[in-house]
C-alpha positions in Angstrom: 151.0 135.1 89.1 151.3 135.7 92.8 148.3 135.1 94.9 146.6 138.2 96.3 144.0 138.7 99.0 141.7 140.6 96.8 139.0 142.7 98.1 137.7 142.0 101.6 134.4 140.6 100.5 135.9 138.0 98.1 138.6 137.1 100.7 135.9 136.7 103.4 133.8 134.6 101.1 136.7 132.3 100.4 137.5 131.9 104.1 133.8 131.2 105.0 133.7 128.7 102.1 136.8 126.9 103.3 135.5 126.9 106.9 132.1 125.6 105.7 133.9 122.8 103.8 135.9 121.8 106.9 132.8 121.8 109.1 131.0 119.7 106.6 133.9 117.2 106.5 133.9 116.9 110.3 130.1 116.5 110.3 130.3 113.8 107.7 133.1 112.1 109.6 131.1 112.1 112.8 128.1 110.8 111.0 129.9 108.1 109.1 129.0 106.6 105.8 128.0 103.1 106.9 124.2 103.4 107.5 123.8 99.7 108.5 122.8 99.5 112.2 125.1 97.1 114.1 123.4 94.3 116.0 124.4 93.6 119.6 125.0 89.9 120.2 124.4 87.9 123.4 127.8 87.0 124.9 128.8 85.1 128.0 131.7 84.1 130.2 133.2 82.0 127.5 133.5 85.0 125.2 135.3 86.9 128.0 137.7 84.0 128.4 138.3 83.9 124.7 138.8 87.6 124.5 141.4 87.5 127.3 143.1 84.6 125.7 143.4 86.3 122.4 144.4 89.6 124.1 147.2 87.7 125.9 148.2 86.2 122.5 148.4 89.6 120.9 150.4 90.9 123.8 152.9 88.0 123.7 153.3 88.5 119.9 153.8 92.3 120.2 155.0 92.6 123.8 158.0 94.8 123.1 156.0 97.1 120.8 153.0 97.5 123.1 155.1 98.0 126.3 157.0 100.8 124.6 153.7 102.3 123.3 152.1 102.0 126.8 155.0 103.4 128.9 153.5 106.8 128.7 150.3 105.8 130.5 151.9 104.9 133.9 154.4 107.8 133.5 151.5 110.3 133.3 149.8 108.6 136.2 152.8 108.8 138.4 153.2 112.5 137.4 149.6 113.2 138.4 150.0 111.5 141.8 153.3 113.3 142.4 151.6 116.6 141.6 148.8 115.8 144.0 151.2 115.0 146.8 153.4 118.1 146.2 150.6 120.6 145.8 148.8 119.7 149.0 146.0 117.9 147.1 146.2 114.7 149.0 142.4 114.1 148.9 142.8 113.7 145.1 145.4 111.0 145.1 142.9 108.1 145.1 140.4 109.8 142.7 143.3 110.4 140.3 144.6 106.9 140.4 141.1 105.2 140.2 139.7 107.8 137.8 142.6 107.5 135.5 141.1 104.2 134.4 138.2 106.2 132.9 140.7 107.3 130.2 141.8 103.8 129.4 139.4 103.0 126.5 140.5 106.2 124.7 144.2 105.6 125.5 144.0 102.1 124.0 142.9 103.0 120.5 146.3 102.2 119.1 146.1 98.7 120.7 142.8 98.1 119.0 144.3 98.9 115.6 147.3 96.6 116.3 144.9 93.7 117.1 142.8 94.5 114.0 145.8 94.3 111.7 147.1 91.2 113.4 143.7 89.5 113.0 143.8 90.3 109.3 147.3 88.8 109.0 148.9 92.2 108.3 152.1 93.5 109.9 151.6 95.2 113.3 154.0 97.1 115.6 154.2 100.1 117.8 154.1 102.5 114.8 150.8 100.8 113.8 149.1 102.3 116.8 149.9 105.8 115.6 148.4 105.1 112.2 145.0 105.8 113.9 146.0 109.5 113.7 145.6 109.2 109.9 142.3 107.3 110.0 139.3 109.0 108.4 137.5 108.3 111.6 140.1 110.1 113.8 137.8 113.1 114.3 135.0 110.9 115.7 137.5 109.0 117.9 138.9 112.4 119.2 135.5 113.7 120.0 134.7 110.6 122.0 138.1 110.7 123.8 137.4 114.4 124.7 134.0 113.3 126.1 135.7 110.7 128.3 138.3 113.2 129.5 135.4 115.5 130.5 133.9 112.6 132.5 137.3 112.1 134.2 137.5 115.8 135.0 134.0 115.8 136.3 134.8 112.8 138.5 137.8 114.7 140.0 135.5 117.7 140.8 132.9 115.4 142.4 135.5 113.6 144.4 136.9 116.8 145.7 133.4 118.1 146.5 132.8 114.9 148.5 136.0 115.5 150.5 135.0 119.1 151.2 131.6 118.2 152.6 132.9 115.3 154.7 136.5 115.8 155.9 137.3 119.3 154.5 137.9 122.0 153.9 141.3 121.9 155.7 143.9 119.9 153.8 145.6 117.2 155.9 149.2 117.9 157.0 150.5 114.7 155.5 149.5 111.5 153.6 149.8 109.5 156.9 147.4 111.9 158.7 144.9 111.8 155.8 144.8 108.0 155.4 144.6 107.6 159.2 141.6 110.1 159.4 140.0 108.5 156.4 140.0 105.0 158.1 139.4 105.9 161.7 136.9 108.8 161.8 133.2 109.0 161.0 134.0 111.8 158.5 136.5 109.6 156.8 134.0 106.7 156.5 131.3 109.1 155.3 133.7 110.2 152.5 134.4 106.5 151.6 130.7 105.5 151.7 129.7 108.4 149.4 132.7 108.3 147.2 132.7 104.6 146.2 129.1 104.6 144.9 129.8 107.9 143.1 132.9 106.5 141.4 130.9 103.3 140.5 128.4 105.4 138.6 131.2 107.1 136.6 132.7 103.7 135.8 129.4 102.3 134.6 128.9 105.3 132.4 132.3 104.9 130.7 131.9 101.1 130.5 128.5 101.3 128.9 129.5 104.0 126.3 133.0 102.7 125.4 133.0 98.9 125.6 132.7 98.6 121.9 132.4 102.2 120.6 136.2 102.9 120.2 137.0 99.6 118.4 133.9 100.0 116.2 135.0 103.5 115.1 138.4 102.0 114.1 136.8 99.0 112.4 133.9 100.6 110.5 132.8 103.9 108.8 130.1 104.2 111.4 128.7 107.4 113.0 129.8 108.4 116.5 126.2 108.4 117.8 125.6 104.9 116.4 128.9 103.6 117.9 128.0 104.9 121.3 124.4 103.7 121.2 125.6 100.2 120.0 127.9 100.1 123.0 125.0 100.9 125.3 122.9 98.2 123.6 125.7 95.7 124.1 125.7 96.5 127.8 121.9 96.3 128.0 121.8 93.0 126.2 124.6 91.5 128.4 124.3 93.2 131.8 125.8 90.4 133.8 128.6 89.6 131.3 129.6 93.3 131.0 129.5 93.7 134.7 131.9 90.8 135.0 134.1 92.4 132.3 134.1 95.7 134.2 135.2 93.9 137.4 137.9 92.1 135.5 139.1 95.4 134.1 139.0 97.1 137.5 140.8 94.3 139.2 143.5 94.1 136.5 144.1 97.9 136.7 144.3 97.8 140.5 147.0 95.0 140.3 148.6 96.9 137.5 148.9 100.0 139.6 151.4 98.2 141.8 154.1 99.2 142.1 154.0 102.8 141.1 151.6 102.1 138.2 154.4 100.3 136.3 152.3 97.1 136.1 150.0 99.1 133.7 152.6 98.5 131.0 151.4 94.9 131.0 147.8 95.1 132.3 146.7 97.8 130.0 147.9 96.3 126.7 146.4 92.9 127.5 143.1 94.6 128.4 143.2 96.8 125.3 143.8 93.8 123.0 141.1 91.8 124.8 138.7 94.7 124.3 139.1 94.5 120.6 138.3 90.7 120.6 135.3 91.2 122.9 134.0 93.8 120.5 134.3 91.3 117.6 132.2 88.8 119.6 129.7 91.3 120.9 128.7 93.0 117.6 127.7 91.5 114.3 130.5 91.5 111.7 130.6 94.7 109.5 
């Protein structure tokens, strides 16, 4: 028998019931099923060294796959910079390049999965990274990724606001003029002295909330709030170590941005794999 809509009341009830079921599934996914509270461990420089060593090992074993998987990252970055130059948004070039790193933890979720499978002795390749899309935790991962994109967008707005109150509102005639004014005028130095601390605060926020949260969501059936809070606890338990890790990440991304962000095809996968191994050392096993 062919399906019919039926009367409006019964049809509406079925739609509401289906919607309620979907909302319930999403809520359960965000909440997780593992109610054990992860414990943040004390880690040090040796753990960072080990994580980087293992991250490099993963990269060397999977280099063709991870380079292919990460090519999109610098391509998007170059497109953003090109758009800034060609749309007279020169003041946003540096915020775009530096702030793009705020999306790194979310962009590396496929790398975490590749390292997880390799650690378990299972096959891993570029297609493995996309298997995260079928994970029962994908909803929670997506929500956290959207939150990080919002932080990135907010940083761009703040950076543009800083430009407006220091050097603006007139857009410089060229990149040469803008960089000359930024380095040789009092207004330019005011923009730099305000912008760097502001960017630092955004970087600390992302580092504290994402250092282990994304890998944990892939590894365990844990709730999104628990994953984020555990990441914050790791940062609070290991402030000096996590600060050093943040500096290493920032330095590697700066070097990876040369030339034309192409170095990110190497820097990002190594950091992504290393992040997985740092998570494994920073949080008690599940």
